[in-house]
C-alpha positions in Angstrom: -43.9 220.7 -9.8 -43.1 220.4 -6.2 -39.5 221.7 -5.3 -37.5 219.0 -3.1 -36.0 220.1 0.1 -32.2 219.3 -0.3 -32.6 219.1 -3.6 -29.5 221.1 -4.6 -27.3 218.3 -2.1 -28.3 215.2 -4.2 -25.1 214.7 -5.7 -22.9 215.2 -2.3 -25.2 212.6 -0.3 -25.7 210.1 -3.0 -21.6 210.5 -2.7 -21.9 209.5 0.7 -24.1 207.1 0.8 -21.7 205.3 -2.2 -18.9 206.1 -0.1 -20.2 204.4 2.7 -21.6 201.4 0.5 -18.1 200.9 -0.5 -16.8 200.2 2.6 -18.3 198.0 3.0 -22.4 198.5 2.7 -22.3 199.9 6.7 -26.0 201.9 7.2 -25.8 204.6 9.0 -28.7 206.9 10.5 -30.7 210.0 9.7 -28.1 211.9 12.2 -24.8 210.5 11.1 -26.2 211.4 7.4 -27.1 214.8 7.9 -24.1 215.5 10.0 -21.9 214.5 6.8 -23.8 216.5 3.8 -24.8 219.4 6.5 -29.0 218.5 6.1 -30.3 218.2 9.9 -31.9 215.0 11.3 -35.4 215.4 11.2 -34.0 216.3 7.3 -37.0 216.0 5.6 -35.2 213.5 3.5 -37.9 211.6 2.1 -38.5 213.3 -1.2 -35.1 213.7 -1.9 -34.3 209.9 -0.7 -37.1 208.9 -2.8 -35.3 211.3 -6.2 -32.3 209.6 -5.4 -33.6 206.0 -5.9 -35.9 206.4 -8.3 -32.6 207.4 -10.9 -30.3 204.7 -9.2 -33.4 202.5 -10.4 -33.3 204.2 -13.4 -29.6 203.7 -13.9 -30.3 199.7 -13.2 -28.1 200.1 -9.6 -29.6 199.0 -6.7 -30.8 201.5 -4.1 -28.3 203.0 -1.6 -30.6 204.5 -0.1 -31.2 201.9 1.8 -28.4 202.6 4.0 -29.9 205.0 5.6 -32.3 203.7 8.9 -34.4 204.9 11.7 -32.0 205.1 14.6 -35.0 203.2 16.8 -35.3 201.0 14.3 -32.6 199.7 12.7 -34.2 199.5 9.6 -35.6 202.6 6.8 -37.7 205.2 7.6 -39.7 203.8 4.4 -39.9 200.6 2.5 -40.8 199.8 -1.0 -41.6 203.3 -0.7 -44.0 202.6 2.2 -44.1 204.0 5.3 -42.7 201.3 8.2 -43.4 202.8 11.7 -42.6 200.7 12.5 -41.0 198.3 10.0 -43.0 195.1 8.6 -42.0 191.6 8.7 -42.7 191.7 4.8 -41.0 195.6 5.3 -37.9 194.0 7.6 -36.9 190.6 4.1 -37.7 193.4 1.4 -35.0 196.1 3.4 -32.3 193.3 4.3 -32.9 192.1 0.1 -32.2 195.5 -1.4 -29.0 196.4 1.5 -28.0 192.9 0.4 -28.1 193.8 -3.7 -26.2 197.6 -2.1 -23.6 195.0 -0.7 -22.9 192.5 -3.6 -22.7 195.8 -5.9 -20.6 198.2 -4.0 -18.6 195.7 -2.1 -18.8 192.0 -2.2 -18.1 189.9 1.0 -18.9 193.0 3.6 -21.4 191.9 6.4 -25.6 192.9 5.7 -26.6 194.5 8.9 -30.2 193.8 8.6 -29.8 190.5 7.0 -30.0 188.0 10.1 -32.0 190.4 12.6 -35.0 189.2 14.3 -38.4 189.5 12.1 
């Protein structure tokens, strides 16, 4: 089995994302999340965020990893488990839809930061 970088921080990362979601689903950059959980901005983030995303899906919860975005694009670095650098129009629409699920679950009525962005 491949070792997942920052696996020991999975609970801390997840709880930071849930807290953020409960505060109104405000997105945050990889750098901002890194400061909260003491992980370098450049990660590597993919494996641990994939692990958390799959865990959320298994529990029937929305994917809270959609709260983490690239500072340059304003969208997650991967969308639908595929690289999004830059995101396609379809990936942008999917990201907005998935973030709405997070909002509806954790903080109904909050503003969706990805909804209405130029596609």
